C-alpha positions in Angstrom: -40.1 -95.4 5.5 -36.8 -94.6 3.5 -38.0 -93.2 0.2 -37.3 -95.7 -2.7 -35.6 -96.0 -6.4 -36.8 -98.4 -8.6 -33.5 -100.0 -10.5 -34.6 -102.1 -13.7 -32.2 -104.1 -15.7 -31.7 -107.7 -17.4 -27.7 -108.4 -17.7 -24.9 -110.1 -16.1 -25.4 -111.0 -12.3 -21.3 -110.5 -11.8 -18.1 -110.4 -13.7 -14.7 -112.7 -14.1 -12.2 -109.9 -14.5 -9.1 -109.9 -16.3 -6.0 -108.1 -16.2 -3.6 -107.6 -19.2 -0.9 -105.5 -20.5 -2.6 -104.9 -23.6 -5.8 -106.3 -25.5 -4.9 -108.8 -28.1 -5.2 -108.2 -31.9 -6.9 -110.6 -34.4 -5.0 -114.1 -33.5 -2.6 -112.8 -31.3 -1.9 -114.6 -28.2 -1.3 -112.4 -24.7 -0.6 -112.9 -20.8 -2.7 -112.5 -18.4 -1.2 -110.2 -15.2 -4.6 -111.0 -13.3 -7.7 -112.6 -12.9 -10.6 -113.0 -10.3 -11.2 -116.4 -9.3 -14.5 -115.7 -8.0 -17.9 -114.4 -9.9 -17.6 -110.6 -9.0 -21.0 -109.0 -8.3 -21.8 -107.0 -11.5 -24.1 -105.8 -13.8 -24.9 -102.3 -14.4 -28.6 -102.3 -12.6 -27.0 -103.9 -9.7 -24.2 -102.0 -9.7 -26.4 -98.8 -9.9 -28.4 -100.0 -6.9 -25.4 -100.8 -5.0 -24.2 -97.3 -5.5 -27.5 -95.9 -4.2 -28.0 -97.8 -1.5 -24.3 -97.0 0.0 -25.3 -93.4 0.2 -27.6 -94.1 2.4 -30.5 -92.0 1.2 -32.9 -93.9 -0.6 -33.6 -97.9 -0.5 -33.1 -99.1 -4.4 -35.2 -101.8 -5.5 -33.6 -103.9 -7.8 -36.1 -105.7 -10.5 -33.9 -107.8 -12.4 -33.7 -111.4 -13.9 -31.8 -114.2 -12.1 -31.4 -117.7 -13.2 -31.6 -121.4 -11.9 -27.9 -121.2 -10.6 -28.9 -118.0 -8.7 -28.9 -119.6 -5.2 -25.7 -121.4 -5.7 -23.5 -118.0 -6.7 -23.9 -116.8 -2.8 -24.8 -112.9 -5.2 -28.0 -112.5 -3.8 -26.4 -112.5 -0.1 -23.8 -109.5 -0.9 -26.6 -107.9 -2.9 -28.8 -107.6 0.6 -26.0 -106.6 2.8 -25.2 -103.8 0.2 -28.7 -102.6 1.0 -30.4 -103.7 -2.1 -33.8 -104.5 -1.9 -34.0 -107.8 -3.8 -37.7 -108.7 -3.6 -38.6 -107.7 -7.0 -36.2 -110.2 -8.6 -37.5 -112.5 -11.8 -36.3 -115.9 -11.2 -36.2 -118.0 -14.5 -36.3 -121.8 -14.1 -33.6 -124.3 -16.2 -31.7 -120.8 -17.8 -28.4 -119.8 -15.9 -27.9 -116.0 -14.7 -26.2 -113.9 -17.3 -22.6 -113.3 -16.3 -19.6 -111.2 -18.1 -15.9 -111.9 -18.7 -14.2 -108.6 -18.7 -10.7 -108.1 -20.0 -8.8 -104.9 -19.1 -5.7 -103.0 -20.5 -3.8 -101.0 -17.6 -5.2 -97.4 -19.3 -8.8 -98.6 -18.7 -9.3 -100.0 -22.1 -11.9 -103.3 -22.4 -13.1 -105.8 -23.9 -16.3 -107.8 -22.8 -18.1 -110.8 -23.5 -21.2 -111.4 -22.2 -24.2 -114.5 -21.6 -27.1 -113.1 -21.5 -29.1 -116.2 -20.1 -31.8 -115.6 -18.1 -31.5 -111.9 -18.8 -33.1 -112.7 -22.4 -35.3 -115.5 -21.2 -37.1 -113.3 -18.4 -40.8 -111.8 -19.0 -41.5 -109.0 -17.1 -44.1 -109.2 -14.2 -46.7 -106.5 -13.3 -44.8 -103.5 -12.6 -47.3 -102.5 -9.8 -46.3 -98.4 -8.8 -42.9 -97.9 -9.2 -41.0 -95.7 -7.5 -40.9 -91.8 -8.0 -37.5 -92.1 -9.9 -37.2 -95.5 -11.8 -33.7 -95.8 -13.4 -33.3 -98.4 -16.3 -30.0 -100.1 -17.4 -28.3 -101.2 -19.8 -30.2 -103.0 -22.5 -34.1 -102.3 -23.6 -35.2 -105.8 -24.3 -38.7 -107.0 -23.8 -38.0 -106.8 -20.0 -36.9 -103.6 -19.4 -38.8 -102.2 -21.6 -42.2 -103.2 -20.3 -40.9 -101.1 -17.1 -39.5 -98.3 -19.1 -43.1 -98.1 -20.9 -44.7 -98.5 -17.1 -42.7 -95.6 -15.6 -43.8 -93.5 -18.6 -47.3 -94.0 -18.2 -47.0 -93.6 -14.5 -45.8 -90.3 -15.2 -42.6 -91.1 -13.2 -38.7 -89.2 -13.2 -37.3 -91.7 -15.5 -33.4 -92.2 -16.0 -31.9 -94.5 -19.0 -28.6 -95.3 -18.7 -25.9 -96.8 -20.7 -28.4 -97.2 -23.8 -26.9 -96.4 -27.0 -29.1 -98.3 -29.2 -31.4 -97.6 -31.6 -34.1 -99.1 -29.2 -33.8 -95.9 -27.5 -34.8 -93.2 -30.0 -38.6 -93.7 -29.2 -37.9 -92.7 -26.0 -36.0 -89.6 -26.1 -39.1 -87.1 -26.0 -40.5 -89.0 -23.0 -37.7 -89.7 -20.4 -36.2 -87.2 -18.0 -32.4 -88.2 -18.3 -30.1 -90.1 -20.3 -26.5 -91.0 -19.0 -24.2 -92.7 -22.1 -21.0 -93.0 -22.6 -18.8 -91.4 -25.4 -19.3 -93.9 -27.8 -22.7 -94.5 -27.1 -23.5 -91.0 -27.7 -21.6 -91.0 -31.1 -24.2 -94.1 -32.1 -27.1 -91.9 -31.0 -25.9 -89.0 -32.7 -25.6 -91.0 -36.0 -28.9 -93.0 -35.9 -30.6 -89.6 -35.3 -28.5 -87.7 -38.8 -27.1 -85.3 -36.2 -23.5 -83.7 -36.1 -23.4 -83.4 -32.4 -25.1 -84.6 -28.9 -26.0 -81.3 -28.3 -28.4 -81.3 -31.3 -30.4 -84.1 -29.6 -31.8 -81.6 -27.2 -33.2 -80.0 -30.2 -36.1 -82.1 -30.3 -36.2 -83.3 -26.9 -35.6 -80.0 -25.0 -36.9 -81.2 -21.4 -34.0 -83.9 -21.8 -30.8 -84.0 -19.7 -28.2 -85.7 -21.2 -25.0 -86.8 -19.7 -22.0 -88.2 -21.5 -18.9 -89.5 -19.8 -15.5 -89.2 -21.5 -13.0 -91.2 -19.5 -10.1 -89.1 -18.5 -11.6 -86.2 -20.6 -14.1 -86.2 -17.7 -17.8 -85.9 -18.7 -20.6 -83.4 -20.4 -23.9 -82.5 -19.2 -25.9 -81.1 -22.2 -29.4 -79.2 -21.2 -31.8 -76.9 -23.3 -29.9 -74.0 -23.1 -26.6 -74.6 -21.6 -23.9 -77.2 -21.8 -21.5 -77.7 -19.3 -18.1 -79.5 -19.2 -17.4 -81.6 -15.7 -13.5 -82.3 -14.9 -12.7 -85.7 -13.7 -12.4 -86.3 -9.8 -8.9 -87.6 -8.9 -8.8 -91.1 -7.3 -6.3 -92.0 -4.8 -5.3 -94.5 -6.7 -6.6 -96.4 -9.8 -6.9 -100.5 -9.7 -10.0 -101.3 -12.3 -12.3 -99.3 -14.2 -14.9 -101.8 -14.1 -18.7 -100.4 -12.7 -17.3 -96.6 -12.8 -19.9 -95.5 -15.6 -22.5 -97.2 -13.2 -21.2 -95.4 -10.6 -21.4 -92.0 -11.9 -25.2 -92.7 -12.8 -25.8 -93.6 -9.2 -24.1 -90.7 -8.1 -26.2 -88.5 -10.2 -29.5 -90.2 -9.2 -28.9 -89.6 -5.1 -28.1 -86.0 -6.2 -31.4 -85.8 -8.0 -33.2 -87.3 -4.8 -31.2 -84.3 -2.8 -32.5 -81.7 -5.0 -29.6 -81.1 -6.6 -29.5 -79.1 -10.4 -28.5 -81.1 -13.0 -24.8 -79.7 -13.4 -24.3 -80.2 -9.5 -25.4 -83.6 -9.9 -23.0 -84.7 -12.7 -20.1 -83.3 -9.5 -21.5 -85.9 -7.6 -21.7 -88.7 -10.3 -17.4 -88.0 -11.1 -16.8 -88.3 -7.6 -18.6 -91.5 -6.8 -17.0 -92.6 -10.1 -13.4 -92.2 -8.6 -14.1 -94.3 -5.3 -14.9 -97.2 -7.7 -11.8 -97.0 -9.5 -10.2 -97.8 -6.3 -10.7 -101.3 -5.8 -11.9 -104.7 -8.1 -15.2 -104.8 -9.5 -18.2 -102.3 -9.7 -19.7 -103.1 -6.6 -16.8 -102.3 -4.3 -15.3 -99.1 -2.5 -18.5 -97.6 -3.0 -18.9 -94.3 -0.6 -21.6 -93.1 1.7 -22.9 -89.8 0.9 -20.7 -88.1 4.0 -17.6 -89.6 2.3 -18.5 -88.3 -1.4 -19.3 -84.9 -0.1 -15.9 -84.9 1.6 -14.1 -85.8 -1.6 -15.9 -83.6 -3.8 -15.5 -80.3 -1.4 -11.5 -81.6 -1.0 -11.1 -80.8 -4.4 -13.0 -78.2 -5.8 -12.8 -76.2 -2.6 -16.5 -74.7 -2.4 -19.7 -76.1 -1.1 -22.1 -77.6 -3.5 
């Protein structure tokens, strides 16, 4: 039986994506260049699960709230086709599923409006025995927090991604990996009264902290070392939706394969480069072989 990874989240099941030359100022009306007619499968945790499944190394088990409209959206069929184990979905009656409206400039800058729906209404069930690696994304609410606490109690390797709120602060000394973007890292530094992300590890020495910085690449903060990771060039850029989630799923699969923290970041950056080449966070996801081929072609040595 294939090893599994538990992926836990509580947010949207999909995105409506809009592209425009520039985001509006207050009161401004701007024209749209393109928009998705259909709900694109999305949500940070499902994006992570799809990315892990594409690598073909482990089976992602998705713990996620869905609403009363879920069967009509046809999202389940697409998650299953992607290789996601959906046996642990939490179905919430009488409340629609969460979804998001994402407005994106040509440079990738986005504005997002989200409806939580079932994500806020769901109650966590009995977590049972979680996988050896547990991924929590992108919020800490009553649903995801229950699974995070269970993962810590069961001494699982715990990855938290996309959460820069004060809610994560009590867990920094108990989780293994934190993956955030530059803005989220700035919030954490401010909440903790520190001057830079590296100082977070002074009180949490076993934590591995990854900070993504868009076109500037990413940074890995470890107990004794800070390493800057360059971007991996995509063949062409269409849409940046889900790139951060692909960075995380690349890291998780690399962890399963026994890669060290720095090498895992290269896999994450490479994985993200594929997602930039198509619309949505669950499209153009590479197999492990394709991922390694691009990684080796751009850096010229074996990982």
